C-alpha positions as CSV (number, residue, x, y, z in Angstrom):
1,X,-20.3,-9.6,-29.4
2,X,-18.4,-10.9,-32.5
3,X,-17.5,-7.4,-33.5
4,X,-15.6,-7.0,-30.3
5,X,-12.9,-9.4,-31.6
6,X,-9.3,-8.1,-31.5
7,X,-10.4,-4.7,-30.0
8,X,-8.3,-3.8,-27.0
9,X,-8.3,-0.4,-25.4
10,X,-6.2,-1.4,-22.4
11,X,-2.8,-0.4,-23.8
12,X,-2.2,3.1,-22.7
13,X,0.8,3.7,-20.5
14,X,-1.1,6.4,-18.6
15,X,-2.7,3.7,-16.5
16,X,0.1,4.2,-13.9
17,X,-1.4,7.5,-12.9
18,X,-5.0,7.8,-14.1
19,X,-8.2,6.6,-12.4
20,X,-9.5,3.1,-13.0
21,X,-12.6,3.3,-15.1
22,X,-15.4,0.9,-14.1
23,X,-18.8,-0.1,-15.7
24,X,-21.4,-1.5,-13.3
25,X,-23.8,-4.2,-14.8
26,X,-26.8,-5.2,-12.6
27,X,-30.5,-5.6,-13.3
28,X,-31.4,-3.9,-10.0
29,X,-31.6,-0.1,-10.2
30,X,-31.1,0.2,-6.5
31,X,-27.9,-1.9,-6.6
32,X,-26.6,0.1,-9.5
33,X,-27.3,3.4,-7.7
34,X,-25.7,2.2,-4.4
35,X,-22.6,0.8,-6.1
36,X,-22.2,3.8,-8.3
37,X,-22.4,6.2,-5.4
38,X,-20.1,4.2,-3.2
39,X,-17.4,3.7,-5.8
40,X,-17.6,7.2,-7.2
41,X,-16.5,8.7,-3.8
42,X,-13.4,6.4,-3.6
43,X,-10.0,7.7,-4.7
44,X,-8.6,6.4,-8.0
45,X,-12.0,5.3,-9.4
46,X,-14.2,6.7,-12.1
47,X,-17.6,5.1,-12.7
48,X,-18.0,5.6,-16.5
49,X,-21.5,4.1,-16.7
50,X,-24.0,1.5,-15.6
51,X,-26.1,-1.1,-17.5
52,X,-29.2,-3.1,-16.6
53,X,-28.3,-6.2,-18.6
54,X,-25.5,-7.7,-20.7
55,X,-27.0,-6.5,-24.0
56,X,-26.8,-2.9,-22.9
57,X,-23.4,-3.6,-21.3
58,X,-22.0,-4.8,-24.6
59,X,-22.6,-1.5,-26.3
60,X,-21.2,0.5,-23.4
61,X,-18.1,-1.6,-23.2
62,X,-17.4,-0.9,-26.9
63,X,-18.2,2.8,-26.5
64,X,-16.5,3.5,-23.1
65,X,-13.6,1.1,-23.0
66,X,-13.7,0.6,-19.2
67,X,-10.7,-0.8,-17.3
68,X,-13.0,-3.2,-15.5
69,X,-16.6,-4.4,-15.2
70,X,-18.5,-5.2,-12.0
71,X,-21.0,-7.8,-13.1
72,X,-24.1,-9.4,-11.6
73,X,-24.8,-13.1,-12.5
74,X,-28.6,-13.5,-12.7
75,X,-30.0,-11.0,-15.1
76,X,-32.6,-10.8,-17.9
77,X,-31.9,-11.2,-21.6
78,X,-28.6,-12.9,-20.9
79,X,-27.1,-14.3,-17.7
80,X,-23.8,-13.0,-16.4
81,X,-21.9,-16.2,-16.9
82,X,-22.8,-16.4,-20.6
83,X,-21.9,-12.8,-21.1
84,X,-18.6,-13.2,-19.3
85,X,-17.6,-16.1,-21.5
86,X,-18.3,-14.0,-24.6
87,X,-16.5,-11.1,-23.1
88,X,-13.4,-13.2,-22.3
89,X,-13.4,-14.6,-25.8
90,X,-13.9,-11.5,-27.9
91,X,-12.9,-8.5,-25.7
92,X,-11.2,-9.5,-22.5
93,X,-11.8,-7.0,-19.6
94,X,-11.0,-7.6,-16.0
95,X,-14.3,-8.5,-14.5
96,X,-15.4,-8.6,-10.8
97,X,-18.5,-10.7,-10.0
98,X,-20.9,-9.2,-7.5
99,X,-23.3,-11.9,-6.5
100,X,-25.9,-12.9,-3.9
101,X,-24.9,-15.7,-1.6
102,X,-27.3,-18.5,-2.6
103,X,-26.4,-22.1,-3.5
104,X,-27.1,-21.2,-7.2
105,X,-25.2,-17.9,-6.9
106,X,-22.2,-19.6,-5.3
107,X,-22.1,-22.3,-8.0
108,X,-22.4,-19.7,-10.8
109,X,-19.8,-17.5,-9.2
110,X,-17.3,-20.3,-9.2
111,X,-18.0,-20.9,-12.9
112,X,-17.3,-17.3,-13.5
113,X,-13.9,-17.6,-11.8
114,X,-13.2,-20.6,-14.0
115,X,-14.3,-18.5,-17.1
116,X,-11.7,-15.8,-16.2
117,X,-13.3,-13.4,-13.7
118,X,-10.9,-11.6,-11.5
119,X,-12.7,-12.0,-8.2
120,X,-16.1,-12.6,-6.5
121,X,-17.6,-10.2,-4.0
122,X,-20.8,-10.7,-2.1
123,X,-23.7,-8.2,-2.6
124,X,-24.5,-6.2,0.5
125,X,-26.8,-7.9,3.0
126,X,-26.5,-10.2,6.1
127,X,-22.9,-10.1,7.3
128,X,-21.8,-7.8,4.5
129,X,-22.5,-4.1,5.0
130,X,-22.7,-1.7,2.1
131,X,-19.5,-0.1,3.3
132,X,-17.6,-3.4,3.6
133,X,-18.6,-4.5,0.1
134,X,-17.8,-1.1,-1.4
135,X,-14.4,-1.0,0.2
136,X,-13.5,-4.5,-1.2
137,X,-14.9,-3.6,-4.6
138,X,-12.8,-0.4,-4.6
139,X,-9.6,-2.3,-3.9
140,X,-10.4,-4.7,-6.7
141,X,-11.4,-1.9,-9.2
142,X,-8.1,-0.1,-8.5
143,X,-6.1,-3.3,-8.8
144,X,-7.8,-4.1,-12.1
145,X,-6.1,-1.2,-13.7
146,X,-2.7,-3.0,-13.5
147,X,-3.9,-6.6,-13.6
148,X,-2.8,-8.7,-16.6
149,X,-5.3,-9.3,-19.3
150,X,-7.7,-12.0,-18.1
151,X,-7.9,-15.3,-19.8
152,X,-10.2,-18.3,-19.4
153,X,-8.8,-20.6,-16.8
154,X,-8.0,-24.3,-17.2
155,X,-9.6,-25.2,-13.8
156,X,-11.5,-28.1,-15.4
157,X,-8.2,-29.7,-16.6
158,X,-6.1,-30.8,-13.7
159,X,-2.3,-30.5,-14.2
160,X,-0.1,-33.6,-14.2
161,X,0.5,-35.0,-10.8
162,X,3.9,-34.4,-9.1
163,X,5.6,-37.6,-8.3
164,X,6.7,-37.8,-4.7
165,X,8.9,-40.9,-4.3
166,X,8.2,-43.0,-1.2
167,X,9.1,-46.3,0.2
168,X,6.9,-49.1,-1.2
169,X,5.4,-49.7,2.3
170,X,4.3,-46.1,2.4
171,X,2.6,-46.0,-1.1
172,X,-1.1,-45.6,-1.1
173,X,-3.1,-48.5,-2.6
174,X,-5.4,-46.2,-4.4
175,X,-6.0,-45.7,-8.1
176,X,-6.1,-42.3,-9.9
177,X,-8.8,-40.1,-8.6
178,X,-9.6,-42.2,-5.5
179,X,-9.4,-40.7,-2.0
180,X,-7.7,-42.7,0.8
181,X,-10.0,-43.8,3.5
182,X,-8.9,-43.7,7.2
183,X,-8.9,-47.1,8.9
184,X,-10.3,-47.5,12.4
185,X,-6.7,-48.2,13.6
186,X,-5.4,-45.0,12.1
187,X,-8.2,-43.0,13.7
188,X,-7.3,-44.5,17.0
189,X,-3.6,-43.6,16.6
190,X,-4.6,-40.0,15.7
191,X,-6.9,-39.8,18.8
192,X,-4.0,-41.1,20.9
193,X,-1.9,-38.0,19.9
194,X,1.4,-39.5,19.0
195,X,4.2,-37.1,19.9
196,X,6.3,-37.8,16.8
197,X,4.0,-39.2,14.1
198,X,5.5,-41.0,11.2
199,X,4.4,-39.9,7.7
200,X,1.7,-42.2,6.4
201,X,-1.8,-41.8,5.0
202,X,-3.8,-39.6,7.4
203,X,-0.9,-38.8,9.7
204,X,2.1,-36.5,9.1
205,X,5.0,-34.9,10.9
206,X,4.8,-31.9,8.4
207,X,2.3,-29.5,7.1
208,X,1.9,-26.8,4.5
209,X,0.1,-23.5,5.0
210,X,-1.0,-21.5,2.0
211,X,-2.3,-17.9,1.9
212,X,-3.8,-16.2,-1.2
213,X,-6.3,-13.6,-2.3
214,X,-7.1,-12.1,-5.7
215,X,-6.4,-14.6,-8.4
216,X,-5.9,-17.3,-5.8
217,X,-8.7,-19.6,-6.9
218,X,-6.9,-20.5,-10.1
219,X,-3.5,-20.5,-8.3
220,X,-4.8,-23.0,-5.7
221,X,-6.3,-25.2,-8.4
222,X,-2.9,-25.2,-10.2
223,X,-1.0,-26.2,-7.1
224,X,-3.4,-28.6,-5.5
225,X,-4.4,-30.6,-8.6
226,X,-0.7,-31.4,-9.2
227,X,-0.3,-33.0,-5.8
228,X,-0.5,-36.8,-5.1
229,X,-2.8,-38.2,-2.4
230,X,0.3,-38.8,-0.1
231,X,0.9,-35.0,0.4
232,X,1.2,-33.7,3.9
233,X,-1.8,-31.8,5.4
234,X,-2.5,-28.4,3.9
235,X,-4.2,-25.5,5.6
236,X,-5.4,-22.7,3.3
237,X,-6.8,-19.2,3.5
238,X,-8.3,-17.7,0.4
239,X,-10.0,-14.3,0.8
240,X,-13.5,-15.2,-0.2
241,X,-17.0,-14.3,1.1
242,X,-18.9,-16.5,3.5
243,X,-20.9,-19.1,1.5
244,X,-18.5,-19.2,-1.4
245,X,-15.7,-21.1,0.4
246,X,-17.6,-24.3,0.8
247,X,-18.6,-24.4,-2.9
248,X,-15.0,-23.7,-3.8
249,X,-13.6,-26.4,-1.5
250,X,-16.1,-28.9,-3.0
251,X,-15.1,-27.9,-6.5
252,X,-11.4,-28.4,-5.7
253,X,-12.2,-31.7,-4.1
254,X,-13.7,-33.0,-7.3
255,X,-10.5,-32.1,-9.2
256,X,-7.8,-33.1,-6.8
257,X,-6.3,-36.4,-5.6
258,X,-6.1,-35.0,-2.1
259,X,-9.3,-34.4,-0.1
260,X,-10.3,-30.8,0.0
261,X,-13.0,-29.5,2.4
262,X,-14.1,-26.3,4.1
263,X,-12.7,-26.4,7.6
264,X,-14.8,-26.9,10.7
265,X,-13.8,-26.2,14.2
266,X,-11.9,-29.2,15.7
267,X,-11.1,-30.8,12.3
268,X,-7.9,-33.0,12.6
269,X,-5.0,-32.0,10.4
270,X,-4.4,-35.1,8.3
271,X,-2.1,-36.0,5.5
272,X,-3.8,-36.2,2.1
273,X,-6.3,-33.5,3.2
274,X,-6.5,-29.8,2.6
275,X,-8.6,-27.6,4.8
276,X,-9.9,-24.3,3.5
277,X,-10.8,-21.5,6.0
278,X,-14.5,-20.7,5.8
279,X,-15.4,-17.2,4.7
280,X,-15.9,-14.8,7.6
281,X,-14.1,-17.1,10.1
282,X,-10.5,-17.2,11.2
283,X,-8.7,-20.5,11.2
284,X,-5.8,-21.4,13.5
285,X,-3.6,-24.4,14.0
286,X,-3.3,-25.8,17.5
287,X,-2.2,-28.8,19.3
288,X,-5.1,-30.8,20.7
289,X,-4.3,-31.2,24.4
290,X,-1.5,-28.6,24.4
291,X,1.8,-27.8,22.8
292,X,3.4,-31.1,23.9
293,X,0.8,-33.2,22.2
294,X,1.5,-34.6,18.7
295,X,-2.0,-34.2,17.3
296,X,-2.8,-31.1,15.2
297,X,-6.3,-29.8,14.8
298,X,-7.7,-26.5,13.6
299,X,-9.8,-24.0,15.5
300,X,-12.3,-22.0,13.4
301,X,-13.9,-19.0,15.1
302,X,-15.3,-15.5,14.6
303,X,-13.3,-12.5,15.6
304,X,-12.3,-9.0,14.5
305,X,-10.8,-8.6,11.0
306,X,-7.0,-8.8,10.9
307,X,-5.3,-6.7,8.3
308,X,-8.8,-6.0,7.0
309,X,-9.5,-9.6,6.4
310,X,-11.5,-12.5,7.9
311,X,-10.3,-15.1,7.4
312,X,-6.8,-13.8,7.6
313,X,-3.6,-15.3,6.3
314,X,-1.8,-13.6,9.2
315,X,-3.8,-15.5,11.8
316,X,-3.1,-18.9,10.2
317,X,0.6,-18.3,9.6
318,X,1.2,-17.0,13.2
319,X,-0.4,-20.2,14.6
320,X,1.7,-22.3,12.3
321,X,4.9,-20.5,13.5
322,X,3.8,-21.3,17.1
323,X,2.6,-24.9,16.8
324,X,4.4,-26.3,13.8
325,X,7.8,-24.4,13.7
326,X,10.4,-26.2,11.6
327,X,7.9,-28.8,10.6
328,X,6.0,-26.4,8.4
329,X,6.1,-24.9,5.0
330,X,4.5,-21.5,4.4
331,X,3.5,-20.4,0.9
332,X,2.1,-17.0,0.0
333,X,0.6,-16.4,-3.5
334,X,-1.2,-13.8,-5.6
335,X,-3.3,-11.2,-3.8
336,X,-3.6,-7.5,-2.8
337,X,-2.3,-6.0,0.4
338,X,0.1,-7.3,3.1
339,X,-2.0,-10.0,4.8
340,X,0.3,-12.8,5.9
341,X,3.7,-11.2,5.2
342,X,4.8,-10.5,8.8
343,X,3.5,-13.8,10.0
344,X,5.3,-15.6,7.2
345,X,8.5,-14.0,8.5
346,X,7.6,-15.5,11.9
347,X,7.3,-18.9,10.3
348,X,10.7,-18.5,8.7
349,X,12.3,-17.4,12.0
350,X,10.7,-20.5,13.6
351,X,12.5,-22.7,11.1
352,X,9.8,-23.2,8.4
353,X,10.5,-23.3,4.7
354,X,8.9,-20.2,3.1
355,X,7.9,-19.7,-0.6
356,X,6.4,-16.7,-2.4
357,X,4.9,-16.7,-5.9
358,X,6.9,-14.6,-8.4
359,X,5.6,-11.4,-9.9
360,X,5.3,-12.7,-13.4
361,X,2.8,-15.4,-12.5
362,X,0.8,-13.4,-10.0
363,X,-2.5,-11.8,-11.0
364,X,-1.8,-9.2,-8.3
365,X,1.7,-9.0,-6.9
366,X,0.8,-7.6,-3.5
367,X,1.0,-10.1,-0.7
368,X,4.1,-11.9,-2.1
369,X,5.8,-8.6,-2.7
370,X,5.3,-7.5,0.9
371,X,6.6,-10.9,2.1
372,X,9.7,-10.4,0.0
373,X,10.3,-6.9,1.2
374,X,10.2,-7.9,4.9
375,X,12.6,-10.8,4.4
376,X,10.0,-13.6,4.9
377,X,10.8,-15.5,1.7
378,X,13.4,-18.3,1.4
379,X,12.3,-19.0,-2.2
380,X,10.6,-17.0,-5.0
381,X,8.9,-19.3,-7.4
382,X,6.7,-19.2,-10.5
383,X,3.3,-20.7,-9.9
384,X,3.9,-23.9,-11.9
385,X,6.9,-24.8,-9.8
386,X,5.2,-24.5,-6.4
387,X,3.9,-28.1,-6.4
388,X,7.4,-29.3,-7.0
389,X,8.7,-27.3,-4.0
390,X,6.0,-29.0,-1.9
391,X,7.2,-32.4,-3.2
392,X,10.8,-31.4,-2.3
393,X,9.7,-30.3,1.2
394,X,7.8,-33.6,1.6
395,X,10.9,-35.7,0.7
396,X,13.3,-33.6,2.8
397,X,15.1,-32.3,-0.2
398,X,14.0,-28.7,0.6
399,X,14.9,-27.5,4.1
400,X,14.8,-24.2,5.8
401,X,17.5,-21.5,5.5
402,X,18.1,-18.9,8.2
403,X,16.2,-15.6,7.7
């Protein structure tokens, strides 16, 4: 792999019109055949080769200069994670992980994202048909043609926490890295459904909703790890297969001062906690007991895909517009397509603060672009400033402007 150093074939301006050239690496001959056949029939894609293991893939990458690689994780001679790390170091190529949903597969897939992989896609099987997987892979392969050169992420190194000034009586008595525990009295007050809750640990009169897709795992890490434990509740949709979302939420929880968990139906929406929509389920914000009640919870349920996604950012944002209104902040970050754009406009019209990640810091400038085009954005921000906007919203320094 060392002789790959400093070689870069991804510099031609013709990428704006030519097909995206992909190499498929998987030890299963059947998987290689299926993915090759499915991708080859999609517009804008040329399958330039396949390889049964990373050693063979290394030679084909040097010879064929693909625009992206579809990579399995568990393979003979060298595992996919080790190969990816070498690839990112010596010859960066946008890489899409295609993995089985097993506890080990999910953990390794997250390590691949941390090592610089563009996205994770589940292998066909169970709830994921060949057609669904091929369609998602096709989108990613085409997007890889224009994606910035990948780099190893810093997910293991949380960014500095954003300071959100508060009154001394409202400051959490926790040290760095500790999670605030909910007292029995606080749980009782939440259960009572206060109509106008005061911001304090576990209970908030504000919330933040975040939607993201391709490149979003690193974007969420960047934002969430910079937030203090006192942050208002956060609801998140990250386009990710079923099974991977719990592992991702657990990973974020280990890095952040706030609590992060995969959402379950009926979970209360609490300050200092971020809920991640589970793969293959929609997540909605509701008022427990009806619109007049002050207690927010989430509903997690199956349903048809919305804008080709499940979970869908659109579903979450529409519910936030309905039930949170001007007490919400909506943030849309890196990702393909238009999921969430129209619903973010609904949030803005309902009085919410709305923010979109800027083009320069996006891996794929799709969802924020659509939100900007439809007038949904109050602010456009680089990724490393979004946590500061959340702090300003929390303190009341950032308020909504009319759409």
